[in-house]
Structure formats: structure tokens, C-alpha cells
C-alpha positions as CSV (number, residue, x, y, z in Angstrom):
1,M,65.0,-6.5,44.0
2,S,62.9,-8.8,45.9
3,S,61.9,-11.7,47.9
4,A,64.4,-13.6,49.7
5,V,64.2,-16.8,50.9
6,H,61.3,-17.6,53.9
7,P,62.6,-17.5,57.4
8,I,61.9,-20.4,59.6
9,S,62.2,-18.0,63.1
10,K,62.5,-20.5,66.3
11,K,60.5,-18.3,67.9
12,L,57.4,-18.4,65.8
13,P,54.3,-16.5,67.4
14,W,51.8,-19.8,66.2
15,S,51.6,-23.0,66.6
16,F,51.9,-25.7,63.2
17,D,49.5,-27.7,65.3
18,D,46.7,-25.9,67.3
19,P,43.9,-26.2,66.0
20,T,42.2,-22.2,67.7
21,Q,44.3,-20.7,65.7
22,L,42.9,-21.3,62.6
23,I,40.2,-19.4,61.5
24,S,36.7,-19.9,61.1
25,Y,34.7,-19.6,57.8
26,K,31.4,-20.5,58.8
27,N,31.9,-23.7,56.3
28,V,33.5,-21.9,54.0
29,H,35.6,-24.8,52.3
30,T,39.9,-23.4,52.5
31,V,42.5,-25.6,50.2
32,C,44.5,-24.9,54.3
33,E,42.9,-27.5,56.1
34,E,42.1,-29.4,52.8
35,S,45.7,-29.5,51.3
36,R,47.1,-29.9,55.6
37,C,49.3,-27.1,54.0
38,P,52.0,-26.5,56.4
39,N,51.0,-22.7,56.7
40,R,47.7,-22.8,57.7
41,N,48.5,-21.8,61.7
42,E,50.8,-19.2,60.6
43,C,48.7,-17.4,57.6
44,S,45.0,-17.7,60.2
45,S,47.8,-16.0,62.4
46,W,47.6,-12.4,60.1
47,G,43.8,-13.4,58.9
48,V,44.5,-14.8,55.5
49,A,43.4,-17.8,53.9
50,T,43.3,-19.2,50.3
51,F,39.7,-20.1,49.5
52,L,38.6,-23.5,47.5
53,V,35.5,-23.7,45.8
54,G,34.2,-26.7,43.3
55,G,33.1,-28.4,46.3
56,R,35.6,-31.4,48.5
57,E,35.5,-33.8,45.7
58,C,38.5,-33.3,42.8
59,T,38.2,-35.5,39.2
60,R,42.1,-35.7,39.3
61,N,44.3,-37.5,41.2
62,C,48.3,-36.4,41.4
63,K,50.1,-38.2,43.3
64,F,51.3,-35.6,45.8
65,C,48.1,-33.8,47.5
66,H,46.1,-34.8,49.8
67,V,42.3,-32.9,48.5
68,S,39.8,-36.3,48.0
69,T,39.4,-37.5,44.5
70,G,36.3,-39.0,43.9
71,K,33.2,-38.3,41.9
72,P,32.0,-34.8,43.2
73,I,28.6,-33.4,43.5
74,P,27.0,-31.8,40.2
75,L,28.1,-27.8,40.0
76,A,25.0,-26.6,39.9
77,H,24.2,-28.0,43.3
78,I,26.8,-26.0,45.4
79,V,28.0,-22.9,43.2
80,D,25.9,-20.5,45.1
81,K,26.3,-21.5,48.0
82,E,29.7,-20.8,48.0
83,H,29.4,-17.9,45.7
84,D,27.4,-16.4,48.5
85,D,29.5,-17.6,51.8
86,I,32.4,-16.7,50.3
87,V,31.3,-12.8,49.4
88,R,29.7,-12.9,52.9
89,A,33.5,-13.8,54.8
90,A,35.3,-10.8,52.6
91,K,32.5,-8.9,54.0
92,E,32.9,-9.8,57.4
93,R,36.7,-9.5,57.2
94,N,36.7,-6.7,55.4
95,Y,39.7,-7.9,52.8
96,K,41.5,-6.2,50.1
97,Y,43.1,-9.1,48.7
98,L,42.2,-13.5,47.8
99,V,42.7,-16.0,46.8
100,I,40.8,-18.7,45.8
101,T,41.6,-21.7,43.8
102,S,39.5,-24.6,43.3
103,V,38.8,-28.3,43.0
104,A,39.4,-29.5,39.0
105,R,36.1,-30.4,37.6
106,D,37.0,-32.0,34.2
107,D,33.3,-33.1,34.6
108,D,32.5,-29.9,34.4
109,E,34.8,-27.4,33.6
110,A,32.8,-24.9,31.7
111,G,30.3,-24.2,34.3
112,L,33.5,-24.4,37.1
113,A,34.8,-21.4,35.0
114,A,31.9,-20.0,35.5
115,H,31.9,-20.2,38.9
116,F,35.2,-18.5,38.8
117,A,34.3,-15.6,37.0
118,R,31.0,-14.9,39.0
119,I,32.7,-15.2,42.4
120,T,35.8,-12.5,40.8
121,E,33.4,-9.9,39.8
122,S,31.6,-10.1,43.0
123,L,34.7,-9.7,45.1
124,N,35.7,-6.9,42.2
125,A,32.4,-5.2,43.1
126,L,33.5,-4.7,46.8
127,G,36.6,-3.7,46.3
128,V,38.5,-7.2,47.3
129,T,41.5,-7.6,44.8
130,V,41.4,-11.5,43.4
131,E,43.8,-13.4,42.6
132,L,42.6,-16.9,41.2
133,L,44.6,-20.2,41.0
134,I,42.9,-22.4,38.3
135,P,43.5,-25.6,37.2
136,D,44.7,-25.8,33.8
137,F,40.9,-26.7,31.7
138,H,42.6,-28.3,29.2
139,A,44.1,-25.2,28.2
140,R,40.7,-24.5,26.4
141,H,40.7,-21.4,25.2
142,E,37.1,-21.1,25.6
143,H,36.4,-21.5,29.4
144,L,39.4,-19.6,30.3
145,S,38.6,-16.3,28.1
146,V,35.6,-16.8,30.5
147,V,37.8,-16.8,33.3
148,A,39.9,-13.6,32.3
149,E,37.0,-11.7,31.4
150,A,36.0,-11.3,34.9
151,N,39.4,-9.6,35.3
152,P,41.1,-11.0,37.9
153,A,44.6,-9.7,38.8
154,V,46.7,-12.4,38.7
155,I,46.5,-16.6,37.3
156,A,48.0,-19.0,38.9
157,H,48.4,-22.3,37.5
158,N,51.0,-24.7,39.2
159,I,53.1,-26.5,36.9
160,E,54.1,-28.7,40.6
161,T,57.6,-30.8,39.0
162,V,60.2,-31.4,36.5
163,E,59.4,-32.3,33.1
164,R,60.8,-36.2,33.1
165,L,58.4,-36.3,36.3
166,S,55.2,-34.7,35.2
167,P,53.6,-37.6,34.1
168,R,54.2,-39.4,36.9
169,I,53.6,-37.3,39.6
170,R,50.4,-35.7,37.8
171,P,49.2,-37.8,35.2
172,Q,45.8,-36.5,34.3
173,A,48.1,-32.9,33.7
174,R,50.1,-32.5,31.3
175,Y,53.5,-30.2,31.5
176,S,53.3,-28.8,27.9
177,R,49.8,-28.3,28.6
178,S,50.6,-25.8,31.5
179,L,53.1,-23.9,29.8
180,K,50.4,-23.6,26.9
181,F,48.1,-22.4,29.6
182,F,50.2,-19.2,30.3
183,D,50.8,-18.7,26.3
184,F,47.5,-18.4,26.0
185,F,46.9,-15.3,29.2
186,C,50.0,-13.8,27.7
187,K,48.5,-13.1,24.6
188,K,45.5,-13.1,25.0
189,Y,45.9,-11.3,28.5
190,P,48.8,-9.5,29.3
191,H,47.8,-7.2,32.3
192,I,47.1,-10.1,34.1
193,V,50.1,-11.1,36.0
194,R,51.1,-14.5,35.8
195,K,52.0,-16.7,38.7
196,S,52.8,-20.8,38.8
197,G,55.1,-23.1,41.0
198,F,56.9,-25.9,41.7
199,M,57.5,-28.3,44.4
200,V,61.0,-29.7,44.8
201,G,62.6,-33.6,46.5
202,L,60.8,-35.7,43.8
203,G,63.8,-36.9,42.2
204,E,64.3,-34.1,40.0
205,E,68.4,-32.9,39.3
206,R,69.2,-29.7,39.7
207,E,69.9,-29.2,35.9
208,E,66.0,-30.5,35.5
209,I,65.0,-27.2,38.0
210,N,67.0,-24.9,35.5
211,T,65.6,-26.1,32.3
212,L,61.8,-26.1,34.1
213,L,62.4,-22.3,35.2
214,G,63.8,-21.7,31.5
215,D,60.7,-23.1,30.1
216,M,58.8,-21.1,32.8
217,E,60.4,-17.7,31.8
218,K,60.2,-18.3,28.1
219,A,56.4,-18.6,29.4
220,Q,56.5,-15.2,30.6
221,I,55.7,-15.9,34.0
222,E,55.8,-13.3,36.4
223,I,55.6,-14.4,39.8
224,I,57.2,-18.1,40.6
225,T,56.9,-20.2,43.8
226,I,59.2,-23.4,44.5
227,G,58.4,-25.1,48.4
228,Q,59.3,-29.0,49.6
229,Y,57.0,-31.6,48.8
230,L,56.5,-32.6,52.2
231,R,54.2,-36.3,51.9
232,P,51.1,-36.5,52.9
233,T,50.7,-39.5,53.4
234,T,52.7,-43.0,52.6
235,K,50.4,-43.4,49.8
236,H,51.3,-40.5,48.3
237,A,54.7,-39.9,46.0
238,E,57.9,-41.1,47.7
239,L,59.9,-37.6,49.2
240,Y,63.1,-38.7,47.8
241,K,64.9,-35.2,49.4
242,N,65.0,-33.0,51.7
243,Y,66.7,-29.0,50.9
244,S,68.9,-27.6,52.6
245,M,67.8,-23.9,52.9
246,A,71.6,-24.1,51.6
247,E,70.2,-25.3,48.3
248,F,67.7,-23.3,48.6
249,R,69.3,-19.8,48.3
250,E,71.5,-22.0,46.0
251,I,68.2,-22.2,43.2
252,E,67.7,-18.4,44.3
253,V,70.1,-17.4,42.6
254,E,69.5,-18.9,39.8
255,I,65.8,-17.3,39.7
256,K,67.9,-13.8,40.2
257,K,69.3,-14.6,37.0
258,R,66.0,-14.7,34.9
259,N,63.7,-11.9,34.4
260,F,60.8,-13.2,37.2
261,L,59.3,-10.1,39.0
262,A,58.1,-12.0,42.0
263,W,59.5,-15.1,43.6
264,E,58.8,-17.0,47.2
265,V,61.4,-20.0,47.5
266,G,61.7,-21.9,50.8
267,P,60.8,-25.4,52.3
268,F,57.1,-24.4,53.6
269,V,56.3,-22.2,50.4
270,R,53.8,-23.1,48.8
271,S,51.3,-21.4,45.8
272,S,49.1,-18.7,47.5
273,Y,51.7,-18.3,50.8
274,M,51.5,-14.7,51.7
275,A,50.8,-13.8,48.1
276,E,49.2,-10.3,48.8
277,A,53.4,-9.6,49.8
278,T,54.4,-11.6,46.4
279,M,52.7,-9.2,44.3
280,Q,53.1,-5.8,46.3
281,K,56.6,-7.3,45.5
282,L,56.3,-7.3,41.9
283,Q,54.3,-4.4,41.8
284,A,57.9,-2.2,43.7
285,E,59.4,-4.4,41.2
286,L,57.7,-2.8,38.3
287,L,58.3,0.4,39.4
288,Q,62.0,-0.1,40.3
289,R,62.3,-1.0,36.1
290,S,60.3,1.5,34.6
291,K,62.3,4.3,37.1
292,M,65.0,2.7,35.1
293,R,64.0,3.5,32.2
294,V,63.1,6.7,33.1
295,E,66.7,7.9,33.7
296,E,68.0,5.7,30.5
297,I,65.9,7.9,28.2
298,K,67.3,10.5,29.8
299,Q,70.8,9.6,29.9
300,R,70.3,9.5,25.8
């Protein structure tokens, strides 16, 4: 199976800071730019990006995130344009797989859920496989159901850090609420792939990472992503440690002991990093497990 630690080549075909290598989407916002993702040039070189909806102002104030916090404009003023621009971009570039994420909109969670659903349905109609990276919606079933009924292939929601650090790093979220989020999808919409990720370097202990992995396994999360926290500015959470490649490999060894289907682990890994390729790893693993079950039945 599966996903190796992401190799960082010494001879990259792209640059970390060459703006001419970034895809232009005619005013469609991407989380790649808003969060200053370190992979944005690489992903652009492959012709992919993660679209950001709900505006550019987030109602939450997570201590790791570069997206602006503030009072956003009403969703009703922007949903039609965001929907139409994303559908247009998908058509122009003939996308087959897209990741859509959003800022948190605690001011209008029902509107944001409906916005995700409408975009997903339109992209599905074009034959696009849709992965949604969504806020927790306070784990309210009425909102989560609206998103799920649109039938995305993947629902992702990031736990972000270990339980002890969660109140400080994501003060308007809840570690336990994120786990309840996945419990809902597991029970009510088991056909939708469940995905989550977290960062290292925020001051967590190794045993806390193992506990988090155990909690994610119990929540039946199928895909996980783990990357190095990179401090956006001096106003954000302090960076306590840069993990070595050897340490990332040690974490991957722990992952392999558990019942995850696919993963991405490495310093520059982010939740949407090469999402389509990760999904292909999951599908390959499911096929392999199916073949193994058939062989077991034959041998009985």
C-alpha cells in the first residue's frame, strides 16, 4: 500500500516563489494563495488548485492559519458568482477532480452548507469528482446532511492538532466535536470517503500523536494527511519544532500499524495536497483488500 513520505527533490521543476508559475482563475479564490501554501507553485505546475468559497474573511481565529479573520460580507452577495466562476473554471480546464474548501461562516452555516451542496451538484453534473474540505458546522446534523446529500466523493475536515493543544490552536473549534463530525458521516453516509489531517511542530509530544492517530482510527477516518506547521507570521502560533524526514518516517510506521486506507506524510504535505493521487491510492488499497478477501474465501 500506499503512500510514501513525500520526497523533496533537489532539482524542482517549479519555484517556491515564482508568481508566473501560479494558475490564474479569473478572480476565483484559492486556499493555495489565501493560506500561502508552500505547495502552491508545485500544484499549479500540475494544473491543480483548491478553490476557496464563502468569501475571504473567516469568522474564526485559528492560531495557525493565514486566512484573514473578520466580519464577512453576507453569503447571499457572493454565492452565485462563486458558483458560476468555479463551474466555468472546471469547464475551461476540463477538470476531472476538484477540491473545494471554505472559510468558516459561523454567521450563516445553513447558507454555507447549501453553497457547498449547489457547487457539488453542478460539478457532479459535469462529471467532476468532488472533494470537500469543510468546517465542522458545529456538528449540526441538519447542515452536514445538506452537504452529504449533494454526494461529494470525499468529505474532509481537519482535526489540526492533538487534543491538549486544540483549545489554544483552534479556540472556536472542539477536538471532540471534530470526532463527532466523522461519527455522523460514518453512520449516516458511509459511502462518502472520510479524510482528515493535522500538523506537527506545535509543541505536541510523540505519544500525543499516537493517541490522535488512535482517535482518528476509531472515528473510521480513511485518509489522513500530516505535515509540518510553518508559522505564517510572528502573530501566529509559535513553531516549537521542525521535524526531520526520519521523524516523519517514524510517524508513517505508526500509521501503517492502523487501519487507514491512504495517507500523505511529509514536511510540505497539506490536506489537499495531490488529493486526486491520494484518492487513487485509497481505491487501489480497497481493490487489493477485496482480492485478499476473495482468496481467503477460496481457501476455506
